[in-house]
N, C-alpha and C positions, 0 to 999 in steps of 0.2 A: 334491504335492511336500513334502518334509520341510523343517523350518526350516533345517537345515544346508544343504540343497541350495539353498534360496532365498538364504541369506547368501553362499554360494560363488558363485552365479550373478551377484549384484550386484557382488561384489568383482572377479570376473574381467572384468567388462565396464567397470570404472571407467576404464581408459585411453580407451576409445571414448567414454564419457560425458563425460569432461573435454574431449576434443578437440571434441566436438559443442557443448558449452557454450561453448568458446572461439570457435567459428565463429559461433554464434548471437549471442553478446555483442559480436562485432566489427561487427555490423550496427547502425548508429545509428538504431534504430527509435523515434524521438521523435515522438509523435503530437500534439504541441502545434501550434497555429496558428503559421505562420511558418517551420516546419521542413519540409524536403523530404519528400514523401510516398513517393517511390520506396523508401527503405530500410524503411519500415513494411510495404509490400507484400512486399518481399524477405524480411522476417522471417516474415510469414505463410506464404510459400511454403516456407520452411525448416521451420517448425513442421508444416506439412502433410506434408512429406517425412519428418520424424522420426516422426510418428504412424503413417504407413504402414509404417515399418520395424518396428513393434511387433507386426504381425500382425492389427491391427484390420481387419475386413472392409469397413467403411464409413468413409471419411475424405473430407471435403470442406470447402472454404471456403464460408461462408454470409454473405450481405450483412447488414449492420447499418445501418439507416437513419441517415444523418447521421454515420456513423463509418466506421472501417476494418473489413474483414471479420474475423469470428471463424472459428476453425478448429474444426470439429465432427467427432467420431469416435464410433463405436458398435460394440459387439459384443453380440448378444442374450444374455440370461441362460440358463444351463442350467436345465432343468426344476426348479421349486421353489426356485431361488436368487434372492436379492435383486439389485438393480441399484445400482451405485455411480457417482455422477457425480464426475469429477475436474476441478477448475478451476485455471487459471493465466492469466497475461496475458503477451503478448510485447512490449508497448510499454514504454518506459522514460522516466525523468525526463530533462530536458536535463542536459548535463554541467556547465553553469555555467562558471566561470572555469577555463580549462585550466591556468593557472599554479598553481592550488591542488591539482592532482593530481601525485602523485609518479611516476605512470606515465600514458601517454596513455589517456584514458577509453575510447576505442574500439579499443584495441590490447590485448586481455586479456593480462595478464602474470602468470606463476606465480612466487610468492615464498614460500618456506618453507611449502609445502602449502596456500597460499591463492591463489585466482585473483582478481586485481584488474581492475576495469573496470566501467563503467556497465552495470547490468543483470545482472551476474554473480550477484547475490543476488536483487534485486527486479526482475523475478520470473522471470528465465530459469532460475534454479536450480529454480523450481517446475515449469517445463516439463520440464526434464531429470530431475527426480525422478520425475515421472509416467512418462516414457519409459523410464527405467531399471527402474522397478518392473514395468511392463507387459511388457517384453522377457523377463523371467524366465520367463513362462508360454508363450512361443513360440506365441502364437495360441490357446492352450487355456486360457482364463480361467476361474477357479473361480466367478466371479459375473458377472452382466451388467455391462458397462462402458460408460459414456458419458464423453466428454471434451469440454470447451468451453474454448478458449483465446482470450481476447479481445484486441483490438488498440488500445484507447484507455482503459484503466482509469485511468491516471495523470492524464489531463486531464478526461475526461467519461464516467466509467463508467456514469452513469445512462442512457446511450443503450442499453447492453446490458440494463438493467432493463426498458426498454420492449420490447425483443426477446423477453425471457423471458415477459413478460405476454402477448405476442401468440402465442407458440409454446410453451405450457406442456407439451405432450406430448413435445416434442423433448427436454426436459431432465428430465422426471419421473424420480425415483429414490428409493430407500429410504434412502440415505445419501449425503452430499456431502463430499468431501475438498477443502478449499481450501488449496492449497499457496502461500500468500502471507503467512505469518507465520513465527515461529521461536521458538527457545528463548532464555531470558534470557542464557545463556552456552553456549558450545560444550560439548556432552556433557551438558547439564542438561535432560533431556526435559520438555516442557511442551505442553499443549493450550490454545490461546487460547479462552476462553469468553465474552469480551465484546470488542466493538469500539466505539469512538466513531464517530459519524457526522461528516459534513463539510459545511460551508457556506463557500463562497468567493465573493468579489465584488471588483470594481474600483470604487474611489471616486475621483471627480474633483472638484477644488476650483478654481473660477475666480473671479478678482477684477478683472482688467484686460483691456482689448482686446488689449494687447500688452505685452511687457517694456518697462520704462522705466529710465532712468539712476538708480542707487542714490544718487548724490550729489545730483542735482537733485530727486528725488522720495522718497527713502528717509526714513522717519520719519513720513510722512503717507499715502503710497500703500499700500494693503493688499497684503501679500506672500502669494501663494497658498501658497508653500512653508511659510512660518511658520504659516499657518492649519492646513495639513495636519499639521504636526508637533504642534501643540497638540491637535488632534483625536485623533491616534493615541496620544499620551501619556495622554489622558484615559481610555482604555479600561481602564487598570489603576490601582490605588491604589499607595501607596508600598511596600506589601509584595509587590506583584506579583499580587494577586488581581484577578479581573475585576470591574469596577465596574458593568457593564451591569445594570440592574434586570431581574429575572425569570430570571436565569441563576445559580441557586444552586450551591453546592458539593455534590458527591455523595460516596458512600462505597463502597469496594470491600471485600468481605468476606475475600478471599484475601490472601496475603502478597505484598507488593511488594519491590522492591530496597531494600537499605540505602542510606543517603546516601553512604557511601564507594563502594559499587558504582556508584551512579548517577553520581557526580562523575567517576569514572574512565571510565565508558562514554561519557558526554557530553563529556568533555574540558573540564570546568569548571576554569578557572585558579585557582591558589592565591590565597586571599584574596577570591575572588568568591563571594558568597552565592547559594544557590538562591532561587527566588522562589515565592510562594504559601503557602497554609496547608493544614493537614491532612497526613495521611500521604502518602508518595510514590505509593502505589497509588491513593489518592483523587485526587490531582492529575493523575496520568498516564492513568488508565483510567476514571474515573467523574465527572469534572468538566469544565466548559467551559474551553477554552483559546483565546485569541485571539492570533494572530501576524500581524504585518505582514511579508509574504513578498517584497514587491517595491515599488520606488519608481521612478516616472518623474519625475526632477528633473535639473537640470544636473549634470554630473559635475565633480569637483574639477579634473580635468585639462581645461584649456581654459576654465574658468569665467570669466565676465565680470561686471563690477560692475553688476548689474541687479536690479531688483525683479521677481519672477517673476509672470506673469499666470495660470499654470495649473500644477497639480501633481497627480499621481495616485499611488494606493497600491493594492496588491493585499492584501486582508485575508482571512485564513483562520481559520475558527472550527471547533474540534473540539467535537463535540456528544455528550454522554453517551448511552448506548444507549437510554434512555427518552425522550430529547429529540426534538423535531421540528425538522429543519434549516430548513425554510421559516419557521416561527415565530421561530426563532433569528435568521435574517437580518433579519427585520422589526424585532426588538428591537434588534439592533446598529445597524441603519441609522437607526432613530428616535433612539437615543442619540447617534449621531454628528451628526445634524441639530441636536439640542438643544445640543450643546457647541460647534458651529461658531461661531467668533467673527466679529464685524464684518459680519454679514449676508452672508457669502460664499455664492456659488452652489455647491450640492453636488448631485452626481448619482451614481447607482449603476448598474452594468451588469455584463455578462459573468458572470452568476450560475451557479455550479455547486453542486449539493447531492447528498448521499448519506446514506442512513439508517445508523444503528448496529445493533448486534446483541447479544443476550444469549442464551446457550445454556441449554437445559434441563439437568437433572442428568445426563442420559445414559441410554442403554439398551443394547441388544445391540451396536450398532455401536461405541459408546464403550468398552464392556467389551472388545470384540475389539481395538480400538486400544490400550487399556491393556496388554493382553498382548503385542501386537506391539512396542510401544515399549519395554517392559521387556526383551524379548529383544534388541532392536537396541541399546539404550543401557546395559543392565545394571541399570537401576532404573526403577520406574514413573514415569509423567509426573505433573506437578502442574498445577493450573489457574492460568492467568495471564490478565491482560487485555492489551489493546493499545490504544494511543492513536491509532493510525492508522485508516483507513477502507477498507472494501472494499464499494462500493455494492451489488454483486450479492447479497451474503449475505442481507440482510434481505428482498429480493425473493424469493429462493428459499424462505425460511422462510414468507413469506406464501402463495406458490403451493403449497408442499408442506409443510403444517404437521406432518405425521406423519414427515417425513424428519429424520434426525439430521445435523446439520451439524458437521463436525470440521475445526478449523483448526490446522494445524501445518506446519512447513517448515524450510528450511535457513537462513533469514535471522536469525541470532542478533543480539543487541543491539549487538555490536561491528561489524556488517557495513557500517556507514556508508551505509545506504540513503538515497537522496535527497541525499547529500552527496558531497563529493570523496573519492576513494580507496575507493569501494565495493569490497567483496570478499566472497567466499564461502569458507568453510573446506571443503576437499574431503573431509575425513574426516567432517564433519557432513553433507555431501551424501550420502555413502555410507550413513551410518546412517539418514538420513531415507528414502532410496529403499528401503533394506532394510525399514524399519518399514512403509512403504506396501505393499510386496509381501506381507509377513507378514500385514498387516491384511486384505488381500483373501482370503488363504487362511483366516485365522482366522474371518472373517465367514461364509465358505462352510460352515465346520464347526460354526458356532454352533447 
């Protein structure tokens, strides 16, 4: 097919692509404990249906131990052609507080060319960019194609890592396209060349057998919530830099966002300072970051005058590509034990870890992607980092060291991934799907 034919085919199919994204994003496929499992399985079934519609001859759901099923598809390579593995995930983050959403999180809503809803960007846009790109070829693919779409990346993606290690031949490929990142801005093409790893755990602090009256016991009884607050606050210095020994700042060689761009994208309020030291690229892509992402404490509504016996926090650590998540957890946990006041009892559990990634300079596949993205976006892509984690990527690199791993997608920095009012720009989705289809053709002709 010619580039013009590929571009026209993707554009003509966009109404169907958008409707299918709307249907998929309407399924609340939250794979976190405590959420219903039926919607997650429903999303897997729809992904299987979508991949069958592309003309791939082999499509099936495959079990993943301790997790939800992945959807796998395959088309053999034409003689002498390479094989490309396409990755995405169909599970999503919890919606959080519905009151923070301008539109219902699981009723995808189209506003000014953007589709709003949980998962419209992260990562159901990745699923649909693969589907839209593959449909262009009507079952006659220029290269070998494998697809793996997992169902628990947001909560425990390391379970798919174990699956890959046990089934290396199933996913063996010459190049891997990971559609779970995006561009700094809509229309600004980029390839993500580094990812931070992830380490997350739950910390529990106990001080009393049960809650006691704050009037009768306050001032002498050790408050678990006060202890937890002191411990969490100790993780950073007054400038916002991480205080944990053994977690140094890193440096990123490429160009990051300006402070003005970052403040606008992050929604930082006027007069509020950014935190940390070094360039924004260093802080966001190559350094450790620690965030308390949840607290189990009494709510303000209905609070009683009592000294609390127990309090819990969920702590997430972003780990530079060269860092080891398990060693990082040990360092943070030991630091928290050391700063715990009053001899409180501290325990840690519910550990989740995932490794980071650093791409090589690139080869034939990256060159083909550069040409494809320049055609789709009107300018060549640049290298960027990502502060988020995709646990599977480093495992694929270990299993297939000769494979080129390429990260790009429709999740631009304004997409509000993991936040209220998540959305995907539909023109960006069209360009990304076009670039992916052009890439498959370009790679075959390399």
